[in-house]
C-alpha positions in Angstrom: 22.7 -45.0 -68.2 25.9 -43.2 -67.9 28.5 -43.5 -70.7 32.2 -43.0 -71.0 34.6 -43.0 -73.8 36.4 -46.2 -74.9 40.2 -46.2 -75.0 39.9 -45.9 -78.7 37.9 -42.7 -78.5 40.2 -41.3 -75.8 43.1 -41.9 -78.1 41.4 -39.9 -80.8 41.2 -36.9 -78.4 44.9 -36.7 -78.0 46.2 -33.5 -79.3 42.7 -31.9 -79.4 42.3 -28.5 -77.7 41.4 -28.9 -74.1 38.2 -26.9 -74.5 36.9 -29.2 -77.2 37.9 -32.2 -75.0 36.0 -30.7 -72.1 32.8 -30.3 -74.3 33.1 -33.9 -75.6 33.6 -35.2 -72.0 30.6 -33.3 -70.8 28.6 -34.7 -73.7 29.5 -38.3 -73.1 28.8 -38.0 -69.4 25.4 -36.3 -69.9 24.0 -38.1 -73.1 21.2 -40.6 -73.2 22.7 -42.1 -76.3 26.2 -43.4 -76.7 28.6 -42.1 -79.2 32.3 -42.4 -80.2 35.0 -40.1 -81.4 35.8 -40.9 -85.0 38.6 -38.4 -85.5 40.4 -35.6 -83.8 43.7 -34.3 -85.1 44.3 -35.2 -88.8 47.6 -35.2 -90.7 47.9 -33.1 -93.9 48.0 -36.3 -96.0 44.8 -37.6 -94.4 43.1 -34.3 -95.1 44.3 -34.2 -98.7 42.9 -37.7 -99.2 39.5 -36.7 -97.7 39.3 -33.6 -100.0 40.2 -35.8 -103.0 37.4 -38.1 -102.1 34.9 -35.3 -101.6 34.6 -36.0 -97.9 36.0 -32.7 -96.9 36.0 -29.4 -98.8 39.1 -27.6 -97.4 42.7 -28.2 -96.8 42.3 -25.5 -94.0 40.5 -27.9 -91.8 40.2 -27.3 -88.0 41.2 -31.0 -87.6 44.8 -30.1 -88.7 45.2 -27.9 -85.6 43.4 -29.9 -83.1 40.3 -27.7 -83.1 37.8 -30.2 -84.4 36.4 -33.6 -83.8 34.0 -35.9 -85.6 31.6 -38.1 -83.7 29.3 -41.0 -84.5 26.4 -42.6 -82.6 27.1 -46.0 -81.2 26.0 -48.4 -82.6 27.3 -46.7 -85.7 24.5 -45.0 -87.7 24.7 -42.3 -90.4 21.1 -41.4 -90.0 20.7 -37.7 -89.0 18.0 -38.5 -86.6 20.5 -40.6 -84.6 22.8 -37.6 -84.4 20.4 -35.0 -83.2 20.0 -36.1 -79.5 23.8 -36.3 -79.2 24.2 -32.9 -80.9 21.7 -31.4 -78.6 24.0 -32.4 -75.6 26.9 -30.8 -77.4 24.8 -27.6 -77.7 24.1 -27.8 -74.0 27.8 -28.4 -73.2 28.7 -25.4 -75.1 26.3 -23.2 -73.1 27.0 -24.9 -69.7 30.8 -24.7 -70.0 30.6 -21.3 -71.8 32.8 -22.5 -74.6 32.1 -21.3 -78.2 31.4 -24.2 -80.6 30.5 -24.5 -84.2 28.7 -27.6 -85.8 28.7 -28.8 -89.3 25.0 -29.3 -89.2 24.7 -25.5 -89.9 27.9 -23.8 -90.8 26.2 -20.4 -90.7 26.0 -20.3 -86.9 29.5 -19.5 -85.6 28.8 -19.9 -81.9 26.2 -22.5 -80.7 25.9 -20.6 -77.4 23.7 -18.1 -79.5 21.3 -20.8 -80.6 18.3 -21.6 -78.3 16.6 -24.3 -80.4 17.4 -28.0 -81.1 20.0 -29.3 -83.4 17.4 -30.6 -85.6 15.8 -27.2 -86.1 19.3 -25.7 -86.6 20.1 -28.2 -89.3 16.7 -27.6 -91.0 17.6 -23.9 -91.4 20.8 -24.7 -93.2 20.6 -24.1 -97.0 24.3 -24.9 -97.8 25.5 -27.7 -99.8 27.8 -29.6 -97.3 26.1 -30.4 -94.0 28.3 -32.4 -91.8 26.5 -34.0 -88.8 29.5 -35.6 -87.2 31.7 -32.4 -87.1 32.2 -30.0 -84.2 34.9 -27.3 -84.0 36.1 -24.4 -82.0 35.4 -21.3 -84.1 38.3 -19.4 -85.6 36.8 -16.1 -84.4 37.6 -17.2 -80.8 40.5 -19.6 -81.2 42.3 -18.4 -84.4 44.4 -21.1 -86.2 
């Protein structure tokens, strides 16, 4: 089955960097599992609220500059096993489109083009304290602020 973004997901991509939109579009057109865009660009007040609630750890979020998106499988699930197949398509999109990408499932890898395994394996190697399955961002090293 071929998927496409709903109008709500498309609206969440407004203001997001075109390279990240290209990756998201590649992913939705090539996935076997539907997903939605939860968030793209965030306001400073929204970010402050997320930090206060412990749902984000920084006021220097890539969401503030349009360099990050959050996704969620559809139907909505917060089970990591439901994210992995979609994240694998994001990894493939990064390589196919030759666009550097970083994933919250393992913050230590700054460019997914350098990773040759699955997202599940990548996540299993993360020993940090704040894994974030829904989050994808364009790395500062390549895109600055």
